[in-house]
N, C-alpha and C positions, 0 to 999 in steps of 0.2 A: 223896833228894837235897836238900841244903839250899837254902833260898830264896836266890836270888842277891842280892836286896835286903838280906835279913838278913845275908848274908855281907859285903856292902859296909859296912853300918852297924856291924858288929862291929869292923871294922878300916878306918875311913874314912881318906881321904887327909888330909894335914896342912893343913886349911883352917880359917880362923877360925870359920866358921859351925858347925862340928861341936860347939862348946861350947854353942850355943844350941838345938840340935835338940830336946832334951827339953822346954825351955820352950815351943817352938812346938807340939809335939804335945800337951803338957798344956793349953795355951790352946785349941787346937782341940777337944780332947776335952771341955773344960768349957764353952766358949762357942759352939762351932760355927764361929767365925771368929777370925782373928788377922791382925795386920800385922807383918811382919818388916822392921825397919829395919837395913840393912847396906850398907856401901859396896861399889862394884864390886870384884871380885876376891876377895871373902870366901868364895865357893863356894856361895852360896845356891841358884843354879840347879841345881847339881850334887847337893847333898845334901838339900835340903828336900823335893823331890818323892819320892825313895825313902823318906825317913823317914815322910812322910805316907801313902804307899801301904802301907808295912808296918804302920802303926798302924791304918788303916781297913780293911785287908784287901781292898781293891778297886782299881778303876782311878782314877788321878789324871790329870787333863788339865792341862797346863801351857801357858799362853799366852806367846807371844813376839811382839814388835812387828814382826818381819821374818821372811821365809822363810829367809833365810840363817842367822839366829840359831836358828830352830827346828831346822833340819837339823844345825847344829853342836852344839847342846846335846844332841840325841839321840845324835849320834856320840860325844861325849865321855863321856856316862854309860854308853853301851853298851860303850865301850872299858874303862872302869873295872870293868864287870861281867864282862868277858872274853867278850862275846857280840856277834854281828852285830846291826846296827840292824834292828829289826822283830820281835825276839823279846820280851824283857822290856820293852825300851824301843823305842818307835817314834815316828814323826812323821806328821803330815798337814798338808800345805800345799796351797795352791790348785793343782790339777792334778797332785798327786803324793801318794802315801801308801805308807808302809812299816809295816805292822801285822800282828799275828797274834792268834789267839784267846787267847794267853797274855800279851799286852801288858798291863803294869801301869802304866807311865808313858808318856803320849802327849804329845809336844810338838806344839803347833799354833800357827798364827798367830791373832791375836786375831779376824781376819775370819772364819776357819774356825769358831771357837767361836760367833761372832755368828750365822752361818748355821745352826748346829745349834740354838741357842736359838730361832730363829724357826721351825724345823721341829718341834722337840720341846722345849717350854719346861721339861719335867720333867727333861731330860737323863738319860733312862733308861740305865743301864749305867755312869754316871759317879758315883763316890762323893765326889770332892773336886775342886776346881778351884784352881789356883795361878795368880794373875795376876802375872806377872813384869814388872819395869821400869815399874810404874805411874807412877813419877815423870816419865816422858817425856810424859805427858798427851796421848797420841794420841787422836783423836776416837773411834775405835772402841773403845779401851780404856776411856775414860770411860763410853761407852754400855754396854759389856759389864758393867762393875762395877755400873751402875745396874740392869740387867736381872737380874743374879744376886741382888742385894738383894731385888728384887721376887719372884723365884722362891723364895727362902728364906722370905719373909714369907707367901706365899700357896699355894705348891705343894710345896716340898721343904725342910721345916725340918731334915731330916737331912743336907742337902748341906753339906759343909764347904767353906769358902772362905778362902784365904790370899792376902793381897796383899803383894807384896814391893817395897820402895822403897829407893832409894839416897840419898834426901835427907831432910832434917829435917822435911819437910811430911807425915810419916807420920801425925801426929795428925789431920790433916784427913781423910785416907783412912779412919782408924779410926772417926771419928764417922759417916761415911756408911755404911761397911760393917756396922757393928754394929746399925744400926737404932735400937731404943729406947735401947740403951746402947752406948757406944763399944766397939769390939773391943779386946782386949788388944794392946798394942804390945810386941814383943820386940826389944830392941836388941842388936846384935852389933857390937862395935867392930872396926874394920879393922886389919889387921896389915901395912899397906903400908910398904915401905921408904922412906927419905927420898928426895925428888926435888928436885934442885937446879934452880933457875930461871935461865934465860939469856934476857935480853931482846934481841931482834933486830929493831928497827924498820927499816922499808924506807928506802932512801936518799931524800934530799930530792927532792921532785917526783914520786915514785912513789906513786900512789894505788891502794889495793886494788880499788876498784870504779869503774866509769864507767856511763853509761846502758846499755851493752851487756853488762854483767856484770863478772866478774873480769878485770882488765887483764892482757895478756901480760907487761908489765913486772913486775907483782907476782908472777906465777908464776915468772918468772926469779929473783926475790928468794927465793921459797920454795925453789927448787931449789938456790940457793947456801947456804941454811941447812941443807939436807939434806946437802950435801957437807961442810959444817962439822961436822955431827953425826957423819958417818962418820969424819972425821979425829980428832975429840976424844973420842968415846965408844966403848965396846966394845959388842958385841952387835948385835941387829937394831934398825932404826929404823922407827917407825910414824909416818906422815905423815897429818895430817887436812886435807882440802880439802873444799869444800862439795858438789860434784856430780860425776857421772860424766864430764862433759866436762873438768873440771879434773883429774880422775884421769888421763885419757888425755893431756892436755897436759903434766902433770908427768912422767909415765912417759917421754914422748918427750924431755923436757929432761934426764932422768937417764941417758940412754943413754951407755954407756961408763964408768959408775962401777964400782968394784971390789966389786960386790954384785949379787945377784939382785933385780931390781925387779919387784914383784908388785902388780898392781892389785887392788882389793877394793871391789866395790859390788854392788848387787842385780841388775843386768842381766847379770852374767857367768854363764858356764856353771858347773855344779857342779864341774867339774874345775879351772877357774881359781880358783874360790872356795876349794876345798880346798888348792890350792897356796899361797894366801896365808895360810891358817890352819894350815899344817903347817911345822914347822921343817925346814930343809934342810941340806945339807952346807956351803953357803957363807953368809956374811952376807946378810941380806935387807933390802930396803927395801920395806915394805908401804905403798902409797899408797891410802888409804881415805877413803870418805865417813864420815858420822856413824854408820854401821852398827857400827863398832868402838868407839864411844864408851863403851858400858856393857854391851851385850847379847852381846858376843862375846869370846872369849879368843884373843889372838894371842900364842903362846909366843915366848920368846926376846927380847922387846923390852926394851931398856935405855935407849932414847932416843925421845922423842916430839917431832916437829916439828909445831907447830900453826899453820896459816895464819890462825886466828882468825875464820873465816867459817862460816856455817851456812845451810842452806836451810830456810825456813819457808813454810807456805802463807799466801797473802794473797788476798783477794777484793775486787775493785773493783766494787761493786754498781752504781755510776753508769754505768761503761763496760761492764758485763757481762763482765768478764774475771776469771778465777780461775786460780791457778797457784802455782808456787813462786818465791819471791824470795830473793836472797842478802842476808843481814844479818850483822851482827857477832855472834859467839858470846856467850852470856851468861857471867857469871863462874862460875856453877855448872857450866856445860858445859865451860869451860876447866879447872876443877878435875878434872872426871871424865877429860878427855882426858889431863891431866898424870899422873893416877894410873896410867895404863897403863904408864908407865915404871918404876914402883916395885912391881909385883906380885911379881916374883921376886927382885929385888936392888935395891940403890940405883941410881937412874937420874937422867936429866937431861931437862928439857923446854925446848925452844927455841921461844920465842913470837915470832911474826913481827910484833910490835907493841911499843910502849913501855910502861913501867910506869905512866906517867901516863895513857895510853890505857886501860890495864887498869882503873884506878879509875873510869872513866866507863862501863864496860860495865853493862848491866842485870843485876840480881842473878840472875834466872831467865828462861828462855825463856817466851814467852807460850803458854798452852795452845792446842791447835788449835781448840777450840770457839770461841775468841775471834776467830780470824782466818780460818778455812777456809770454803770453800763448804759449806753445810750441806744441800745437796740430798739426798745419800745418807743423811745422818743423819736428816733429816725423813722420808724414806721408811721407814727402819727403825722410827722411832717410830710411823708410821702402821700398819705391819705388826704391831707389838706391840699396837696398840689404844690408844695414848696419843699422839695427833697433836701435842699441844703439849708433852709431856714433863713436865707440871706435877706429876703424881703419882709421878714417878720420882726416885730418890735420886741425882741428878746432882751431881758435885762443884761445879758452878756452872751457872746457867741459860744457855742459848744466847742470844746477842744478838738482841733482837726484830727489828731490820731484816734481819739475815741469815736468820732464820727466815721472815719474810714473803716475802723473795725466793725462798727455797727452796720454800715452799708454792705460790707463784705458778708457778714452773717445773714443779713436779709436776702442778699442775692443767693446764697447757698440754700436758704429756705424757700426760694422761688417766690418770695413775698414782694420783691421789687425786680424790675428788669435792669439791663445794663445802664440805662440812662438814669436810674433811680426812681422812676415812676412806679407807683403801686400797681400790682397785678390783681387779677380777680381773686387769686388765692390769697394775696396779701390782705384784701378787704375782708375776706372770710375770717382770716386770723385776727385782724383788728377787731372784728365784731364779736369775737369770743369773750372779750373783756378780761384777758389774762396776758401775762408776759408773752411775747412772740414765741419764745422757746416752748412754753407750755401749750400755747395755742397750736403750734405745729404738732406737738405730741398728741394732742386730742384729735386734730383733723386726720392725721396719718395713722394714729394708733387705733381709732375706732374700727376700721375694717380689719384689723389684724387681731385684736384681742376682744372685740365687742365694745359697743359704744358705752355701755354702763361701766365696764371695768376700766376703760380708758378715762372716763370722767372721774371715777373714783380715785384713780392714781393721780391724775392731774390735780384734783381738789386737795389731795394730801400734800402734794409738792407745793401747791400754792399757799397752803396754810403753814408750811414749814413745820410740820408735825415732828416732834422729837421721836427718833427711831431708837428703840432699845438696842444697845450694842451696835448701833449703826445700821441695823437690818430693817429696811423699809417694808419688806414683806411682813415681818412681825408687826410693824406699825399698822399696816393695812388691816391685818386680822384683828388687832386690838380696836381699831375704829369700828369695824363691823360688829364687834360685840356690844357697842353702845357706850353711853356715858356722856358727860357734859361736853367734852371736846368733840364727840362724834356728832352732836346735833348740828353744829356749825359746818362741819365737814360734809354732812349729808345734804344740807341745804346748798352748799357750793357745788357739790356733785350734781344735784338736780338742776341747778342753774346752767352748768356747763353742758349738761345733756340737752337742755332745751335750746342752747345757743348753737348746737351742732347742726349743720345743714343735713336735711333728710337725705339728700343725694350729694355726693362728693363733687364740689366744684373746683377742687384743687388738682390741677393736672399732674402734679408730681406724686400724688398719693399711690397710684398704681405701681410706681417704681419701687415703693417700699413694701409692697404686699409680699408676705413671706410665701414663697412658692410651696405648694402642697403642704400646708401647715399640719394636716392630719398625719403626715409621715414624719414630722419632726420628733426627735427623741424625747423632747420635753412636752409632748402632747399627751393629754389624757386619753382614755379609751374612746371618748366622744369626739376626738379630733381637735380639741381646744388646748391651747397652751395652758400649762399649769400656772397658778398664781405667781409662783416664784419667777418664772421666765416672762410672764406677761408684764409684771411690774418692771422687771429689768428692761424689757423692750420699750415700754413707754418712757422710762427714764432715759434710755439711750436716744430715743427720738427727740426728747427735750434737750439733751445735752450730748450730742454726738462727739463733741470734742473731749468729753470726759469718759468715754468708753475706755476701759483699762484692762490690760492683761498682765498676769503675774509674770515677773521676770524669772528666767530660768534659774533654778537652784536657790531662790530667795523667797522672802515674804513681802517684798515691795512690788509695786505695780508701775507700769508705764502707760500713760494715757495717750490717746491718739493725738493730742495737742503737743506731745513731746515732754510733758511734765511728769516727773516721778511722783508717786503717791504711796501712802501707807496708812493703814488703819491705826487709830490711836491705841496706845498700850491698854490692854485689858478689854478691848472690844474685838473679841475673837469670833463673833458669830459668822462672819463671812470671810475672815482672813484665811488665805490659803486656797480659795476658789480660783480656778484658772482664769475666769473672766468675770468682771463686775461692771455694772453701769453706775457711775457715781453721780448722785444728785447734789451733794453738798461737800465741798472741800475748802479748807481755808488755805491761806497762802504760805503757811508753814514758816512764820517769821524766824529767822536764825537757823533754818534747816534747809537742806537741799531739796527735800521732797515735801509736797503738800500733805496735809493730814485729811484723810477721808472721814467725814462726819456721818454721812448716810449713803447707802448704796443698795443695790439689788443684784441677784445673780444674773448672768448672761452667758451666751455661748458664742462661738465664732460665727455660726450661720446667722444668728439674729443680729450680731454686731455688723455684719455685712449689710443686712437689710436696713438697719437703722441709719447707716451712714454711707449710702452708695457714692456720694460725692467725694468721700475720702479714700475710696479704693483707687489704687494706682498700681499699674504694672509697668515696670521699666527695666531697661538693661543698664547696668552700672559696670564700669571698668575702673578698677582702682589699683593703686600701687601698694603692695603689701610685702614687707620684708624683702625688698629688692626685686620683686617680680610683679608682673601684670596679672591681675585676677579679674576675670569677667564673670558676672552673675546676672541672672534674670530674677528680679524679686517682685513679689506681690505684697503690697503694704496697705494697711488701713491707717491712714495718717502716719504717725511715727512708729506704728507697730508693724513689724515685719511678719507676714503671715506664712510665706513660702519663698524658697530660693533654690535656684539650680545653676550649675556651671554652664557657661556658654562657650562653645568651641571656637567660633570665629565671630568675635564681636565686631561692631561697626568700626571702621577705620578712624573716624573722627573722635570716637570715645577713647580709643587706644592712644591716640596722640595726646589727648587731654590728660589721660592717666599718667603717661610717661612724663609729660611736662610737669605735672604735679609731683611725681616721684622724684624727678631730678631736682626740683625746687626743694623738696623735703630732704633728700639724701645727699644732694650735691652732685657735681659732675663726675665724681669718682666712680659713679655707677656705670659710666660708659667704658668701653674697651680701649683704654689709652695705651696704644703701642708706643714703642720707643720713637718711632717716626712721628707719631701724632704729638707726643710730648715735645720733641725737638722743634717741630714746625710751630707749635703754639708759642714756645719760648722765643723763636726767631721773630714771630709777628709781634710778640709782646715788646721786645727790644725796639723794634722799629716804631711802634706806636708811642713808646715812652720817649724816644729820642727825637723822632722826626714828626710825630703827631699825624694829622690827616695827610693823605687819605688812608693811612695804614690803620686797620681796625683795632678796637679795644677787645682783647680776648681774655679779660678778667672774668671771674666766675659770674659776677652780677650781670655783666654785659652779655656773656654767652647764654645765660639763662633767660634773660629778657628777649634775646633775639633767636631763641631756639628754632622757631619755624624758618628763619632766614637761612641758617646754615645746616640744620639737620632735617628740615621739613620732608624732603623726599624719602629719607631713610625711616623717619618715624612713621610715615604713612604705611610702610610695609610691615610694621611690627604687628604681630597677632598674639604672640606669647613671649614669655620672658627670654626664651632661648634666642629669639630674633634680635634681642637687644645686643647680644654678644657679637652679632655679625655687622653691627653698624660700622661703617667706614668713617672714622673720625677725621682721618687725614683729608679725605675727599670733602667732608663737611667744612673743615677749616679753609680749604682752598676756595670754597665758594665765597668766602668773605674777602678774598684778595681783590683789591681795587684794580680796575682796568683804566689806563694801560700801565700804571705803575707796577702791576704784578710782574711784568717782564724783567724788572730789576731786582726781584727778590734774591736771586742767587748772587747777584753782584753786591747788594747792600748787606745781606745777612747770609753769607755762603754756608753751605752744610760742611764743606771741607776746606782746608787750607793746604796748599802745596808748600812744603818746607825746602830749604836748600839741598837736602839730601835727595830730593825727588819724590819723597813719600807724600801721599795725600792723606791727611789726618783729619778726623772728624772734630769739628768745633763744638764744644759743649756750652750751650747757652744757659748758664746759670742765672738765677733771678737777678743777681747784682751786676754781673759782668760775664761776657763770654770767656771761656777757658780753653786753652789749647795745651794738652798734655803731650809732650814730645821729648825724646831722648836728647840729652845735651849735645851729643856729637852730631846730630842731624841738623843742627841750626848754626854750625860754624860758618862764618861768613855773613850771617844775617846782622846787619848793622842796626836796624830799627825794628821796634815792635810793630807787628801788623795791626791794622785798624779796620773796623767795620762801620756800618751805618754812615756811609759817605765820609769816612775818615774821622768821625766824631767820637768813637768809642774804642779805646785801645783794648787789645786782647790780653788777657792775664795768662802769662806763660808759666806752666808748671814744667820746669826743666828737670828731667828725670835722670837718675843714675843708671848705669848699665843693668842694674837689677830691677829697674822700673819703679824705684822710689823717688819721691821728689827730693832733688838736691837743692833746688832754689825755686822761688816764686817771685816773678817780677812782671811789671807792666812797663818797665823802662829798660829795654834790652841794652841800649848803648851805655847806660850807667852800670849795668850789671857786668859787662865785659871789663870795665875799668876797675870797679871796686869789689864786686862779689866773686867773679870767676877765679881770681888768684887763690882765694881761700878754699873754694870748692876743689880746685885742682890739687891743692896741697893735701886735702883730706882724702881724696878718692884715688889719686894716681897709684898709690901703693897698694890699694885694695883691688884695683882693677888694672893691672899692668899691661894686659893685652889690648886695651882700648887706647884710643888716641887722646892725649892730654897736652895739646900744643901750648907753648907759651903765648902765642899770638892767635887767638881763635878767629880773628877777623880775616886772616889770610889762609887759615887751614882749610883742608878739603873736608867737607862734611861726609860722614859715613853712617851707613845704616847698621852695620854690625861691627865685628872686631877688625881693626885695621892691623894687618900683619906686617906688611912691608911698605916701603916708599913713604911719600908724604913728608910733611914737616915734622922735624924732630920733636919728640916729647920731652926732651931733656932740657 
């Protein structure tokens, strides 16, 4: 009986790639690797694997980025062979397998191959691997490519590897895949029919996106473009929208058109997917996500309507949020989508944006490694024995901040140790075949809520099931009632249950077990947590950083990560509950709080159990309204659970608080006596005039050196009243330089003795020292006194007998000559009992009224 693969290759379908098959097999035979560059629709997924299998005489494993693509590729090739799926051609996707002992070509998702490599790095029983659609740059595809290069270099030199790409970046892949020398690149030109472009920008005022996602008005516009395509073009219409929610919304808007409207996305049942991928008796409108962009064949399409939007992973490490965001499609993505209209005949693409907008699109989509949450990626690296991936041939290195965040998460989950090496618990989690957060929820949730319930909740989270009103408990009850969506969920739950170890090998699981669950207020009479709290607990185990408590007196929440969150308007099913576990929240573009998309009820006791690593008890001493406030707090991440006042807090915390308070409120908070102010001003003058070693006593300098001059006093503070007893004068004196300090009174004296014998305080104003003295007390003083080693004259405020300034001068000699006669003339009649000599330089100074003797005042 002839080999079915040989029979197919002897008379291949009329596909462009047929002309390049010999070049591919020759390159693989000579070099062990090859890169095939061919546009979508050239038949590379259909013909290259059979050619390679026939050449190597063994089994070929072909990766596809999505389950729907793996199933469809296997079905198409099996149809060409005239066989059922599972004989010569089969597939393996998560939770489903159709193979036999005679299978030669196996279609798998990239994740399935990654699991195989981790279990058996030599890939025993596999002779060649074909990596399809590598241009999409999915994270697991980049990693799988790197691991295969490592396997070829160290374990299986005979393993053939072919990478197939639809873009001109194939040379980069060839350089990585080839190792020491680049892999040969085989180019196959496409044979697409011409595609006419029609620009269909939205009406004025209609925006594609707002903070909540794709706007209803824009979906109305896309629906109008579909109706136009049905009127203008022949054949089926393929519509691209970003996500499953938009698929559903557009299908609803197209009700009543003269065509069969078929949704297409990864959440649908096999039957619904097959309906979208099979030509029918009537015209069809296939409304699809990006799954149909390059890895699927949708027959009969003559027109493409492109909404111009795509979903890409984004991670906000600051807020602790990761998920998919809606962005503008790239130009290369738009070209691939348009090409779907020209696979079988000339076609038309209707682009829901303007030609000028098209010019501003980014050339290519960002690779997932640059934007995605890298927690699962980091766990795979740890399991492979390369925690940082530095020795692997990655197309580009992962961003350092994202890897740091991923390793921190894995350490918190006890999946890796401090060195980054995988733990036994980490291997269990990796073997679950789910995101590490969900794997942790399954492993730790099973002993708390029961293995079946834990698997059901994790399967629901893994499928990203739409929760009515954001209520995941309602979503779980809906799945249990059955339906199309429930079948896939049930299969996933069964697979997760089978993957769960019969005995817990995770050492941290016991730490999360709820104490005396049967006494919990949320337990049913049988001692089990109700579904409401069971779902909340599993969600909290998956995402402890998203445990949230309602803020006092409001409707918004604070998550343990420190991010604020609120339910979307109109989704009031859970709004107002004291505690919730958030499964999905977007980054809240343009808003201070994130928007909660799905959550489940929780309480404080379960929150503590779900996130024991976030529990903190600490003493805090802060400066509040000019006083020291000491509290002992218990917190779950950023959420404060309890607080009490501490009578005698630790001294170092008090010092820190006072330091922060003084930096915040300024030095005025200290008890500045007149003596302290005077001393500071004296030191300030000497520093400004003489410089070192006299200290800088400005605000900035004193705050910076607080420990140096006030350290001993701050250490004795226990409450705000103690601050009032700080001796600022003593503190300033600690700054005095030795031995220059002995000259302080000489260089900046506190008092000056005037000719009358009085000792008068010198006021050190910021600009110049001032001496306020009665005019009669300085008779005979010929020159102005000076300070700071004679460099700064004192500003004399010469007072009248009533104590009012009669003259202000820093040049006493000039004053006696020019100013005094005028002052004498003005005041002698007003104060006749006081001395007003004509010659003040020879007059006897007097403290009070001069009644007799002395120099005549006439």
